[in-house]
C-alpha positions in Angstrom: 13.4 9.5 1.7 14.3 10.4 5.3 10.6 10.8 6.0 10.2 7.0 5.7 12.9 6.3 8.3 10.4 5.5 10.9 10.2 2.6 13.2 8.1 -0.6 12.9 4.4 -0.5 13.7 3.8 -1.9 17.2 1.0 -4.4 16.6 -0.1 -5.1 20.2 0.5 -1.7 21.9 0.7 1.9 20.7 2.9 3.9 18.5 5.8 3.0 16.3 9.6 3.2 16.6 12.6 1.3 17.6 13.4 -0.3 21.0 16.3 1.7 22.5 16.8 -1.1 25.0 17.4 -3.8 22.4 21.2 -3.7 23.0 22.1 -2.1 19.7 21.7 1.6 20.6 24.4 3.2 22.8 22.5 6.3 23.9 21.7 9.4 22.0 19.5 9.8 19.0 20.5 6.5 17.4 18.0 6.6 14.5 15.4 8.8 12.9 13.1 5.9 13.8 13.2 6.7 17.5 10.0 6.3 19.4 7.9 9.5 19.6 8.0 9.3 23.4 11.5 8.0 23.8 12.2 10.1 26.9 13.8 7.9 29.5 11.4 9.3 32.1 8.4 8.2 30.2 6.5 5.6 32.3 6.5 2.1 30.8 3.0 0.6 30.2 2.2 -2.6 32.1 2.4 -4.7 29.0 5.7 -3.3 27.9 6.7 -1.4 24.8 5.7 -4.2 22.3 2.9 -6.0 24.2 2.4 -9.6 24.9 0.1 -10.7 22.1 -3.6 -10.9 21.7 -5.7 -11.3 24.9 -5.9 -15.0 25.9 -9.2 -14.4 27.7 -12.1 -12.1 27.2 -13.7 -9.5 29.5 -17.4 -9.8 30.4 -20.1 -7.4 29.2 -19.5 -4.7 31.8 -16.4 -3.3 30.0 -16.7 -3.3 26.3 -14.9 -1.6 23.4 -16.9 1.0 21.6 -17.7 0.1 18.0 -15.0 2.5 16.6 -12.4 0.6 18.6 -13.3 -2.7 16.8 -11.8 -1.8 13.4 -8.8 -4.1 14.0 -10.9 -7.3 14.0 -11.6 -7.6 17.8 -15.1 -7.8 19.1 -16.3 -5.4 21.8 -15.5 -8.1 24.4 -11.9 -8.3 23.2 -12.1 -11.6 21.3 -11.3 -12.1 17.6 -14.3 -11.6 15.4 -14.6 -15.0 13.8 -18.3 -15.0 13.1 -19.0 -16.9 9.9 -20.9 -13.9 8.5 -17.9 -11.6 9.2 -15.4 -14.1 7.6 -17.4 -14.4 4.4 -17.9 -10.7 4.2 -14.1 -10.1 4.5 -13.5 -12.8 1.9 -15.9 -11.0 -0.5 -14.3 -7.7 0.2 -10.9 -9.0 -0.7 -12.1 -10.6 -3.9 -13.9 -7.4 -5.0 -10.9 -5.3 -4.4 -7.4 -6.8 -4.3 -8.1 -10.0 -6.3 -9.2 -7.8 -9.2 -5.9 -5.9 -9.2 -3.6 -8.8 -8.5 -5.1 -12.3 -9.1 -2.2 -14.3 -7.8 -4.4 -16.5 -5.5 -6.6 -19.3 -7.0 -10.1 -18.3 -6.2 -11.5 -21.9 -5.9 -8.7 -23.1 -3.7 -8.9 -19.9 -1.5 -12.6 -20.6 -1.1 -11.8 -24.1 0.1 -9.3 -22.7 2.6 -11.9 -20.4 4.0 -14.5 -23.2 4.2 -12.1 -25.4 6.1 -11.2 -22.5 8.4 -14.9 -21.7 9.0 -15.7 -25.3 9.8 -13.0 -25.5 12.5 -12.9 -22.0 14.0 -15.9 -19.9 13.1 -18.8 -19.0 15.3 -22.4 -18.3 14.4 -23.0 -21.2 12.0 -25.2 -24.3 12.8 -22.5 -26.8 11.9 -20.0 -25.4 14.4 -18.9 -28.1 16.8 -20.4 -27.8 20.2 -18.5 -28.1 23.4 -20.0 -29.8 26.5 -20.6 -27.3 29.2 -21.7 -28.0 32.8 -25.2 -26.9 33.6 -25.6 -23.8 35.7 -26.3 -20.1 35.2 -24.0 -17.8 33.3 -23.3 -15.9 36.5 -22.2 -19.1 38.3 -20.1 -20.6 35.5 -18.8 -17.9 33.1 -16.0 -20.1 31.7 -14.7 -23.6 31.5 -11.2 -24.7 31.0 -10.5 -27.2 28.3 -7.4 -28.9 27.0 -7.0 -29.6 23.3 -4.6 -32.3 22.1 -2.4 -31.9 25.1 -1.9 -28.2 24.6 -2.0 -25.5 27.2 -5.5 -24.9 28.8 -7.7 -22.8 26.6 -10.5 -20.6 27.9 -13.8 -21.6 26.4 -16.5 -19.0 27.2 -20.0 -20.4 27.8 -22.7 -19.2 25.4 -26.4 -19.3 25.5 -26.5 -21.4 22.3 -24.4 -24.1 24.1 -21.3 -24.0 21.9 -17.9 -22.3 22.3 -16.6 -19.2 20.8 -13.6 -21.1 19.5 -13.4 -24.8 20.1 -9.6 -25.1 19.4 -6.6 -22.9 18.9 -6.1 -22.0 15.3 -3.4 -24.0 13.6 -0.2 -22.1 12.7 -0.3 -23.3 9.1 0.6 -21.4 5.9 -2.9 -21.9 4.7 -4.3 -20.2 7.8 -1.9 -17.4 7.3 -3.4 -16.8 3.8 -6.8 -16.7 5.4 -5.8 -14.3 8.2 -4.1 -12.0 5.7 -7.0 -12.0 3.2 -9.3 -11.2 6.1 -7.0 -8.3 7.2 -7.0 -6.9 3.7 -10.8 -7.4 3.3 -11.3 -5.5 6.6 -9.1 -2.7 5.2 -11.2 -2.4 2.1 -14.4 -2.1 4.2 -13.0 1.0 5.9 -14.4 4.0 4.2 -12.9 7.0 6.0 -9.2 8.1 6.1 -6.9 5.5 7.8 -5.2 6.2 11.1 -1.4 5.8 11.2 -1.2 4.5 14.8 -2.4 5.4 18.3 0.2 7.8 19.7 2.4 6.2 22.3 1.7 8.9 24.9 -2.0 8.9 24.3 -3.0 7.0 27.4 0.2 6.2 29.2 -1.0 8.1 32.3 -4.2 6.1 32.3 -2.9 2.7 31.3 -2.5 1.3 34.8 -5.9 2.5 35.7 -7.5 0.9 32.6 -5.6 -2.3 33.2 -6.7 -2.5 36.8 -10.3 -1.8 35.8 -10.1 -4.5 33.2 -8.6 -6.9 35.7 -11.3 -6.3 38.2 -13.8 -7.3 35.6 -12.2 -10.7 34.7 -9.4 -9.8 32.2 -6.4 -11.9 33.0 -4.3 -11.2 29.9 -2.0 -8.2 29.9 -2.7 -7.6 33.6 -0.8 -4.9 35.5 2.2 -5.4 37.5 1.3 -6.4 41.1 1.6 -3.6 43.6 1.6 -0.8 41.0 -0.7 2.1 42.0 -2.3 4.5 39.5 -0.2 7.6 38.9 -1.8 11.0 38.7 -2.2 12.5 35.3 0.8 14.7 34.5 0.2 18.3 33.3 1.7 17.4 29.9 -0.4 14.3 29.4 -3.6 14.2 27.3 -6.6 12.9 29.3 -8.9 10.8 27.2 -11.8 13.1 27.9 -10.3 16.0 26.0 -9.4 16.4 22.3 -5.8 15.4 21.5 -3.4 18.1 20.3 -3.1 18.9 16.6 -0.4 16.8 15.0 0.2 14.5 12.0 1.1 11.7 14.4 -1.3 8.8 14.7 -4.8 9.9 15.2 -4.1 13.5 16.2 -5.6 15.6 13.3 -7.1 18.5 15.2 -10.5 16.9 15.6 -11.7 14.4 18.2 -10.7 10.8 17.4 -13.5 8.2 17.2 -11.7 6.4 20.0 -11.2 9.4 22.3 -13.7 7.9 24.8 -11.8 4.6 24.9 -8.7 5.2 27.0 -7.2 1.8 26.4 -7.2 2.0 22.6 -4.2 0.4 21.0 -3.1 0.0 17.4 -5.0 -3.2 16.8 -8.2 -1.6 18.1 -8.2 1.2 15.4 -6.2 0.1 12.4 -8.5 -2.0 10.1 -7.6 -5.7 10.1 -4.6 -5.4 12.4 -5.8 -8.1 14.8 -6.1 -10.5 11.8 -2.6 -9.4 10.6 -1.3 -10.1 14.1 -2.5 -13.7 13.9 -0.8 -14.1 10.5 2.4 -12.5 11.7 2.8 -15.4 14.2 2.8 -17.8 11.3 4.9 -15.6 9.1 7.6 -15.7 11.8 7.5 -19.5 11.8 7.5 -19.7 8.0 9.7 -16.8 7.0 12.4 -19.1 5.6 10.0 -20.9 3.3 10.3 -20.8 -0.4 7.2 -22.6 -1.7 4.4 -21.0 -3.7 2.3 -20.5 -0.5 5.1 -18.6 1.1 5.4 -16.3 -1.9 1.6 -15.7 -1.6 1.8 -15.1 2.2 4.6 -12.6 1.8 2.8 -10.7 -1.0 -0.4 -10.4 1.1 1.6 -9.1 4.0 3.3 -6.6 1.8 0.0 -5.5 0.4 -1.4 -5.0 3.9 1.6 -2.8 5.0 1.3 -0.9 1.7 -2.2 0.1 2.6 -0.8 1.8 5.7 1.8 3.6 3.6 4.5 1.8 5.5 6.5 1.4 2.3 9.7 0.0 3.8 7.9 -2.6 5.8 5.9 -3.5 2.7 9.1 -3.8 0.6 10.6 -6.2 3.1 7.7 -8.7 2.6 7.6 -8.1 -1.2 11.4 -8.8 -1.5 10.9 -12.0 0.4 8.2 -13.0 -2.0 10.5 -12.2 -4.9 13.1 -14.5 -3.4 10.7 -17.4 -3.2 9.4 -16.7 -6.8 12.9 -16.7 -8.2 13.6 -20.1 -6.6 10.3 -21.5 -8.0 10.8 -20.1 -11.5 14.2 -21.7 -11.6 13.0 -25.0 -10.2 10.3 -25.4 -12.9 12.3 -23.5 -15.6 9.4 -21.2 -16.2 11.4 -18.9 -18.5 11.0 -17.8 -22.1 13.7 -17.2 -24.7 12.6 -13.8 -25.9 11.3 -10.7 -24.2 7.5 -10.4 -24.8 7.0 -7.1 -26.7 4.6 -5.5 -29.1 6.9 -6.0 -32.1 7.6 -9.1 -34.0 5.5 -12.3 -34.2 4.1 -11.9 -30.7 1.5 -14.6 -31.2 4.1 -17.3 -31.7 6.3 -16.0 -28.9 3.3 -16.0 -26.6 2.1 -19.5 -27.6 5.7 -20.9 -27.2 5.9 -19.4 -23.7 2.5 -20.9 -22.7 3.7 -24.3 -23.7 6.1 -24.2 -20.8 3.2 -23.6 -18.3 1.7 -27.1 -17.8 -0.8 -26.6 -15.0 -2.4 -24.2 -12.6 0.5 -24.2 -10.2 2.9 -23.1 -12.8 0.4 -20.3 -13.8 0.1 -19.2 -10.2 3.9 -19.0 -9.9 4.1 -16.8 -12.9 1.3 -14.6 -11.6 3.1 -14.3 -8.2 6.3 -13.4 -10.0 4.7 -10.7 -12.0 3.0 -9.3 -8.9 6.4 -9.2 -7.2 7.9 -7.4 -10.1 5.2 -4.8 -10.4 5.1 -4.0 -6.6 8.8 -4.0 -6.3 9.3 -1.8 -9.3 6.7 0.7 -8.0 8.5 1.1 -4.7 12.0 1.2 -6.2 10.9 4.0 -8.5 10.5 6.2 -5.4 13.0 4.7 -2.9 16.5 3.3 -3.1 16.1 0.0 -1.3 17.6 -3.5 -1.7 15.6 -5.5 -4.2 15.0 -9.3 -4.4 16.7 -9.5 -7.8 13.5 -10.4 -9.7 14.0 -7.3 -11.9 17.1 -8.9 -13.3 15.1 -11.7 -14.9 12.2 -9.6 -16.2 13.1 -10.3 -19.8 12.8 -14.0 -19.1 9.4 -13.9 -17.4 6.5 -15.7 -19.2 3.2 -13.9 -19.5 0.3 -15.1 -17.3 -1.6 -18.0 -18.7 -5.3 -18.0 -19.7 -6.0 -21.5 -18.4 -8.1 -23.9 -20.6 -11.6 -24.8 -19.5 -10.7 -27.9 -17.6 -8.3 -26.0 -15.5 -10.6 -23.1 -14.6 -12.4 -24.4 -11.5 -12.9 -21.4 -9.4 -11.9 -19.0 -12.1 -15.3 -18.6 -13.7 -15.4 -15.2 -12.2 -15.9 -13.2 -9.0 -18.8 -11.3 -7.6 -18.9 -7.6 -8.3 -20.6 -4.9 -6.3 -23.8 -4.5 -8.3 -27.4 -4.2 -7.4 -28.1 -7.8 -6.6 -24.5 -9.1 -6.4 -25.4 -11.8 -8.9 -23.3 -10.8 -11.9 -19.8 -12.2 -12.5 -16.8 -10.6 -14.0 -15.0 -13.0 -16.3 -11.5 -14.0 -15.3 -10.4 -13.1 -18.8 -11.3 -9.4 -18.1 -9.2 -9.4 -14.9 -6.4 -11.0 -16.8 -6.6 -8.4 -19.7 -6.1 -5.6 -17.3 -3.4 -7.4 -15.3 -1.3 -8.2 -18.4 -1.8 -4.6 -19.6 -0.3 -3.5 -16.3 2.5 -6.0 -16.8 3.2 -4.6 -20.3 3.4 -0.9 -19.2 5.5 -1.8 -16.2 7.9 -3.6 -18.5 8.1 -0.6 -20.9 8.8 1.7 -17.9 11.6 -0.6 -16.6 13.0 -0.9 -20.1 12.9 2.9 -20.7 14.7 3.4 -17.3 17.4 0.9 -18.2 17.9 2.4 -21.7 17.9 6.0 -20.6 20.2 5.8 -17.6 23.6 4.4 -16.9 26.0 2.5 -19.2 23.3 1.2 -21.6 22.6 4.8 -22.6 26.2 5.9 -22.8 27.1 2.9 -25.1 24.5 4.1 -27.7 25.2 6.6 -30.5 23.1 9.8 -30.6 20.9 8.4 -33.4 20.3 5.2 -31.3 19.3 7.4 -28.3 16.9 9.3 -30.5 15.4 6.0 -31.7 14.9 4.9 -28.1 13.2 8.1 -27.1 10.9 8.1 -30.1 10.4 4.4 -30.0 9.0 4.2 -26.5 6.4 6.9 -27.3 5.4 5.2 -30.5 5.1 1.8 -28.8 2.8 3.2 -26.1 0.6 4.9 -28.6 0.4 1.8 -30.8 -0.3 -0.5 -27.8 -3.2 1.8 -26.7 -4.6 1.6 -30.2 -4.6 -2.3 -30.1 -6.5 -2.6 -26.8 -9.8 -4.4 -26.9 -12.8 -2.1 -27.4 -13.9 -2.5 -23.8 -10.6 -1.1 -22.6 -10.4 1.9 -25.1 -10.9 5.5 -24.0 -10.7 9.0 -25.4 -8.4 11.7 -24.0 -11.3 13.9 -23.0 -13.3 11.1 -21.3 -14.0 11.7 -17.6 -12.0 9.7 -15.0 -13.5 6.2 -14.8 -15.2 4.9 -11.7 -13.8 1.3 -12.1 -10.5 0.8 -10.3 -9.1 -1.4 -13.1 -9.7 1.2 -15.8 -8.4 3.9 -13.5 -5.2 2.0 -12.7 -4.6 1.3 -16.4 -5.0 4.9 -17.4 -2.9 6.2 -14.6 -0.1 3.7 -15.5 -0.4 4.6 -19.2 -0.2 8.4 -18.7 2.6 7.9 -16.1 4.6 6.0 -18.7 3.9 8.7 -21.4 5.1 11.3 -19.0 8.3 9.4 -18.1 9.4 8.7 -21.7 8.8 12.4 -22.7 10.2 14.0 -19.6 13.8 14.3 -21.0 12.4 16.6 -23.7 10.7 18.8 -21.1 13.9 18.8 -18.9 15.8 19.9 -22.0 13.3 22.7 -22.9 13.2 24.1 -19.3 16.9 23.9 -18.3 19.1 23.5 -21.3 17.6 24.9 -24.5 17.3 28.6 -23.4 20.9 28.7 -22.4 22.1 27.0 -25.5 20.4 29.8 -27.5 22.6 32.2 -25.6 25.7 30.6 -27.1 26.7 28.6 -24.0 27.9 24.9 -24.4 25.8 22.0 -23.2 28.4 20.8 -20.8 28.5 24.2 -19.2 24.8 24.6 -18.6 23.9 20.9 -17.8 24.1 21.3 -14.0 21.8 20.5 -11.1 20.4 22.9 -8.6 23.6 22.8 -6.6 25.8 23.7 -9.6 27.2 20.1 -10.0 27.4 18.5 -13.4 24.4 16.4 -14.4 24.7 12.7 -14.8 26.7 11.7 -17.9 23.8 9.7 -19.2 21.5 12.8 -19.0 24.1 14.9 -20.8 24.3 12.2 -23.5 20.5 12.3 -23.9 20.6 16.1 -24.1 23.1 16.0 -26.9 20.8 13.7 -28.8 17.7 15.9 -28.2 19.7 19.0 -29.3 19.9 17.6 -32.8 16.1 17.0 -33.1 15.0 20.6 -33.7 12.9 23.0 -31.5 9.5 21.9 -33.0 10.0 18.2 -32.0 11.3 19.2 -28.6 8.3 21.4 -28.0 5.8 18.8 -29.1 7.4 16.1 -26.8 7.5 18.6 -23.9 3.8 19.3 -24.5 3.0 15.6 -24.5 4.8 15.3 -21.1 2.7 18.1 -19.6 -0.6 16.6 -20.9 0.3 13.2 -19.7 1.1 14.6 -16.2 -2.3 16.3 -16.1 -4.1 13.1 -17.1 -2.1 11.0 -14.7 -2.9 13.2 -11.8 -6.7 12.9 -12.1 -6.9 9.3 -13.3 -8.3 8.1 -9.9 -10.7 11.0 -9.3 -13.7 9.1 -10.6 -13.2 6.2 -8.2 -15.9 6.3 -5.5 -15.2 6.1 -1.8 -11.7 5.8 -0.2 -9.1 5.1 -2.9 -7.8 1.6 -2.6 -4.6 0.9 -4.6 -1.8 -1.5 -3.9 0.8 1.2 -3.1 -0.9 4.4 -1.9 2.5 5.9 -1.0 3.7 5.6 -4.6 0.4 6.9 -6.0 0.5 10.0 -3.8 4.1 10.7 -4.4 3.7 10.3 -8.2 1.0 12.9 -8.1 3.3 15.2 -6.1 5.9 14.7 -8.8 3.4 15.6 -11.4 2.8 18.9 -9.6 6.5 19.7 -9.5 6.7 19.1 -13.2 3.7 21.4 -13.9 5.0 24.0 -11.4 8.4 24.2 -12.9 6.9 24.5 -16.4 4.4 27.1 -15.3 7.1 29.2 -13.6 9.3 29.1 -16.8 8.8 32.1 -19.0 9.5 30.3 -22.2 7.3 27.2 -21.5 4.6 28.9 -19.4 2.0 28.8 -22.2 1.7 25.0 -22.3 0.3 24.9 -18.8 -3.1 26.7 -18.7 -3.2 28.6 -15.4 -6.9 27.9 -14.4 -6.4 24.1 -15.0 -3.1 24.1 -13.3 -4.4 25.9 -10.2 -7.3 23.4 -9.9 -4.9 20.5 -10.2 -2.6 22.0 -7.6 -5.4 22.6 -5.1 -6.9 19.1 -5.6 -3.5 17.5 -5.1 -2.9 19.4 -1.9 -6.2 18.3 -0.6 -5.4 14.7 -1.6 -2.0 14.8 0.1 -3.5 16.5 3.2 -5.9 13.5 3.7 -2.9 11.1 3.6 -0.6 13.3 5.7 -1.7 11.7 9.1 -0.9 8.3 7.5 2.3 9.1 5.6 5.2 11.4 6.6 6.2 11.7 2.9 2.7 12.9 2.0 2.9 15.4 4.9 6.2 16.8 3.5 4.9 16.7 -0.1 1.8 18.6 1.0 3.8 21.3 2.7 6.0 21.8 -0.4 3.0 22.2 -2.6 1.3 24.6 -0.2 4.4 26.7 -0.3 4.5 26.6 -4.2 0.8 27.5 -4.3 1.5 30.5 -2.0 4.5 31.5 -4.2 2.6 31.3 -7.5 -0.9 32.4 -6.6 -0.4 34.3 -3.3 -2.3 32.5 -0.7 -3.4 29.1 0.6 -5.6 27.0 -1.7 -9.3 27.3 -1.3 -11.2 24.6 0.5 -13.4 22.8 -2.0 -15.6 19.8 -2.1 -14.1 16.4 -1.0 -11.9 14.8 -3.6 -13.0 11.3 -2.8 -16.5 10.7 -1.5 -16.8 9.5 2.0 -13.6 11.0 3.3 -13.2 13.6 6.0 -11.4 16.8 5.1 -8.6 17.3 7.7 -7.6 20.8 8.8 -4.6 22.5 7.3 -1.2 21.2 8.3 1.2 23.3 10.3 4.7 24.4 9.4 6.4 25.0 6.1 8.9 23.3 3.8 12.2 24.8 2.6 12.5 22.6 -0.4 12.8 24.3 -3.8 11.0 22.9 -6.8 13.8 23.9 -9.2 15.0 21.2 -11.4 11.9 19.1 -10.6 12.2 17.2 -13.8 
């Protein structure tokens, strides 16, 4: 997707993009990832394009960030928010959201990491180590310099309580990286309104020198302006911070005033939830990027999950593939493989028990959990984008299933707090593991179906074998659903669940059902009508550009052609019904939707709409897509994508395509309706149009 060819998020400054002065670009438009304000005449901010890191000192109370500019994890005075209450709240937020979906961290040991971190670095707790401060008023002695272990001087602000904000620099250890990243993700989960992509680079360039000089005059020494530089007048094309920013999908410009419009110095780490904590972790990730132990795999996974929340799918994939590399090394080191692929057929109990015998302790179990998390996250991204993988998919058939540890090994696994009335109930770890292994199973079936229905594996099968594969995957999924524990069962006409684990399971299940039945719908839409006219399959099996379809697809069509119209129509109907169920699977989840890969979720819903649109537009198959239901689904998906458009260029393009389809099919823009997800702001309609056809969408 060219829409994802954007530059790296700039943590310490504004915007995103490449650095055209890095010595690799020889003029001209070198990459789609060029900076939004890459004009050579654009003034350079005092702290450069990428910034110089977090502030080393803090401003006094006269210049303070407004509360909306503290989302990144900085306090109004510019210091990191390491209050003990904040740290524990972010830990709880992570456990109630991400740990439930991917439990690859040990809860008990993670809690110990946090307790140690709090004891050394947190503020606001009675046990925090005090630092001797000379007597005198706050006005007379605002700061004292202290050296710690021979390091560079550290500014230690004086407080009325008599102890420092931070007694020592945080150690750049892998364990602390885990803490920083968990805090970043926890902060992300506490954000209940649509996320901002970034602060546009040109937002406050004209005022940057002024704001820096004001800050410097009030005691800020970090990121100070260049000596001798005078404020430049605001250019006619600039956007003063006292006026609304222009309508755009870039950054925070959505046609309405941004919550940080009154803060001219706003940067990415001021408005992107948890970015200041991620910045601290990134320092350690840079040091530890060549590590291959379990803690490194966990670090990389957390970093990938954080970037995934921002719909920065390529950046997310980079971290996930690094985690996959580390997991493969660990799996081979401890020989945590099985001899047979875990499946629903055969004596699965013996296969499962034999695999568990290889997992001897909690560390082994955590390695397996990390490996499965890598596999799931990587598979979800590769289903949408063609990117280099870690190679972990090549050993999927050898992966053991996660272990349900015996009682003596479950310290810290007794459960985790849920958001309930008194926050005193616990969700058993077994329940999390049930949903997690269910996700693993469906992902495995999807990967297996993809391998069997594409490429050489498909071409090497007879037509009868291809039919068995097509029918077998559908039967396996239905049988698997019937064997779920009663607590996980549901009926097709049940409303979308409010619990994220249930919603993810249903979305994955219906997505798999759609994928395994999609070849039948493809055949019914594009092949079968022309075969009835007496034309050959090879003649009609062509793409939208008139080129022959893939040989594997033609081989599948030949097999489907022998199955009879009734079977084809029933399978095509199953595909349509699955697409509809998959689209609304998350609609019952309250508040802002938090999933591990929002880009993949949104683009999958877009794909569902293309399938439904192509079927609705087809005269022969039109009747299996009820018009009122389809129109409602199309409108709700447009609204959903519109909310994500400021965050994701792909969602912006997808939204435009669906708006054009809606106008083509129903003659007008979709009606504005109630909010899809509670607590979100409904952005205005997006500008422009798309010239992409939805023909051959399947």
